C-alpha positions in Angstrom: 1.0 -30.6 28.5 -2.6 -29.7 29.2 -5.4 -32.3 28.9 -7.9 -32.2 26.1 -10.6 -31.2 28.6 -8.9 -28.0 29.7 -11.2 -25.7 27.7 -14.5 -27.3 28.6 -16.5 -27.0 31.9 -19.5 -29.2 32.1 -21.9 -29.6 35.1 -20.9 -32.3 37.6 -21.4 -35.8 36.4 -21.7 -35.1 32.7 -19.4 -36.9 30.3 -17.3 -35.2 27.7 -17.9 -36.7 24.2 -15.4 -36.9 21.4 -16.7 -33.8 19.6 -16.3 -31.6 22.7 -12.8 -33.0 23.5 -11.7 -32.3 19.9 -13.0 -28.7 20.1 -11.3 -28.3 23.4 -8.0 -29.6 22.0 -8.3 -27.2 19.0 -8.9 -24.2 21.3 -6.0 -25.2 23.4 -3.7 -25.5 20.3 -4.9 -22.0 19.2 -4.1 -20.6 22.6 -0.6 -22.1 22.5 0.3 -21.3 18.9 -1.4 -18.1 17.9 -1.3 -14.5 18.9 -4.8 -14.9 20.4 -3.2 -16.3 23.5 -4.2 -13.4 25.8 -7.8 -13.4 24.7 -8.2 -17.2 24.8 -6.6 -17.9 28.1 -9.7 -17.2 30.2 -12.2 -18.7 27.7 -13.9 -22.0 28.0 -17.1 -23.5 26.6 -19.9 -25.5 28.2 -21.0 -27.8 25.4 -21.0 -28.4 21.7 -23.3 -29.9 19.1 -23.0 -30.9 15.5 -26.0 -30.0 13.3 -26.6 -31.1 9.7 -27.2 -28.2 7.3 -27.6 -28.3 3.6 -24.3 -29.4 1.9 -22.2 -29.4 5.1 -22.3 -29.6 8.9 -22.3 -26.8 11.5 -20.6 -26.8 14.9 -22.5 -25.0 17.5 -20.3 -24.2 20.5 -22.1 -23.1 23.7 -20.4 -20.5 25.9 -21.6 -19.3 29.3 -23.3 -15.9 28.8 -20.7 -13.8 30.6 -18.0 -15.2 28.3 -19.8 -14.4 25.1 -18.7 -10.8 25.0 -14.9 -11.6 25.1 -15.4 -14.2 22.5 -17.2 -11.8 20.2 -14.2 -9.4 20.4 -12.1 -12.0 18.6 -14.9 -14.0 16.9 -14.0 -13.3 13.3 -10.4 -14.6 13.7 -11.5 -17.4 16.1 -14.1 -18.7 13.7 -11.7 -18.5 10.8 -9.1 -20.5 12.7 -11.6 -23.1 14.0 -13.0 -23.6 10.4 -9.4 -24.4 9.3 -9.1 -27.0 12.1 -12.6 -28.5 11.2 -12.7 -28.3 7.4 -16.2 -28.5 5.8 -17.9 -27.2 8.9 -19.3 -23.8 9.8 -18.5 -22.8 13.4 -21.1 -20.8 15.4 -20.8 -19.5 19.0 -24.0 -19.3 21.0 -24.5 -18.5 24.7 -26.0 -21.3 26.8 -29.2 -19.6 28.2 -31.9 -21.0 30.4 -35.7 -20.7 29.8 -37.7 -20.7 33.0 -41.4 -21.9 32.7 -44.1 -19.3 32.9 -45.4 -19.1 36.5 -49.0 -20.2 36.9 -51.2 -20.6 40.0 -51.0 -24.4 39.7 -47.2 -24.6 39.6 -45.9 -27.0 42.2 -43.0 -24.9 43.4 -43.7 -21.3 44.4 -41.1 -18.9 43.0 -39.7 -16.6 45.6 -39.1 -13.9 43.0 -40.4 -12.8 39.7 -39.1 -14.6 36.6 -36.5 -12.3 35.0 -37.2 -11.0 31.5 -34.0 -12.5 30.3 -35.2 -16.1 31.1 -38.4 -15.9 29.0 -38.8 -18.0 25.9 -39.1 -14.9 23.6 -36.0 -13.2 24.9 -33.9 -16.3 24.8 -34.9 -17.0 21.2 -34.1 -13.4 20.2 -30.8 -13.6 21.9 -29.9 -16.9 20.1 -30.7 -15.2 16.8 -28.4 -12.3 17.7 -25.6 -14.7 18.7 -25.9 -16.7 15.5 -25.4 -13.8 13.1 -23.1 -11.9 15.4 -20.7 -9.9 13.1 -23.8 -8.7 11.3 -26.3 -6.6 13.3 -30.0 -7.2 13.1 -31.6 -4.0 11.9 -35.2 -5.2 11.4 -37.5 -8.1 11.9 -40.8 -9.0 10.3 -43.1 -12.0 11.3 -45.2 -13.2 8.5 -48.2 -15.4 9.4 -49.3 -17.5 6.5 -52.9 -18.5 5.8 -52.3 -22.0 7.3 -51.1 -20.4 10.5 -47.4 -21.1 10.1 -45.0 -18.3 10.9 -42.0 -17.1 9.0 -39.5 -14.7 10.6 -37.8 -12.3 8.1 -34.6 -10.9 9.6 -33.0 -7.9 8.1 -29.2 -7.7 8.6 -26.9 -4.8 8.3 -25.8 -4.5 4.7 -22.2 -3.4 5.7 -21.5 -7.0 6.9 -23.0 -8.7 3.8 -19.6 -10.0 2.5 -18.8 -11.4 6.0 -21.9 -13.5 6.6 -23.6 -14.0 3.3 -22.2 -17.5 2.6 -23.4 -18.6 6.1 -27.0 -17.6 5.9 -28.3 -21.1 5.1 -26.3 -22.4 8.1 -27.8 -19.7 10.4 -31.3 -20.5 9.3 -30.8 -24.3 9.8 -29.2 -23.9 13.2 -31.9 -21.5 14.4 -34.6 -24.0 13.2 -32.9 -26.8 15.0 -32.4 -24.9 18.3 -35.8 -23.1 18.4 -38.1 -24.8 15.9 -38.8 -21.5 14.2 -38.4 -20.8 10.4 -36.3 -17.8 9.6 -35.2 -16.1 6.4 -32.2 -13.6 6.4 -32.2 -10.6 4.0 -30.1 -7.6 3.4 -32.4 -4.7 2.6 -31.2 -2.0 0.3 -33.3 0.7 2.0 -33.1 2.1 5.5 -36.3 3.0 7.3 
């Protein structure tokens, strides 16, 4: 039998906590007992976090960015099965991305190459937003700046996926606020621009 840490790969020296080992065990059981065996064989995750959202908890499972596409192919079924194994919790898959600091003249280490666009704060936050509401596609985004200077991001989702993700919108907003510190509101506009 496989160990409970078979589906998790952490950087050297980091300990696996109870939540991560239970998620690893659940993914291993799904691989053994379901028809998702071929898709789950190569998949692993790099971390997990439990976040409090109104009325329940959310499990955020971090994948390495190259593995997110294969997960998204089976994400609807995988999320359904994981939510059965962890009742009362919403399961969300997000890629573990890195934000590099903005290069300045005073920075201690000189970068040998230009910072890639995919490592900027804005791009990483946009990618996290797309990962969170994956089955639904983002069709528009508005940023409202209130008089006191606070920002509110209004995200317009594709109305064809309304039945799939509507019950999770509060979870998406709470997880995004916890991960990035930005307020977000999800809407399904009736009109198309």
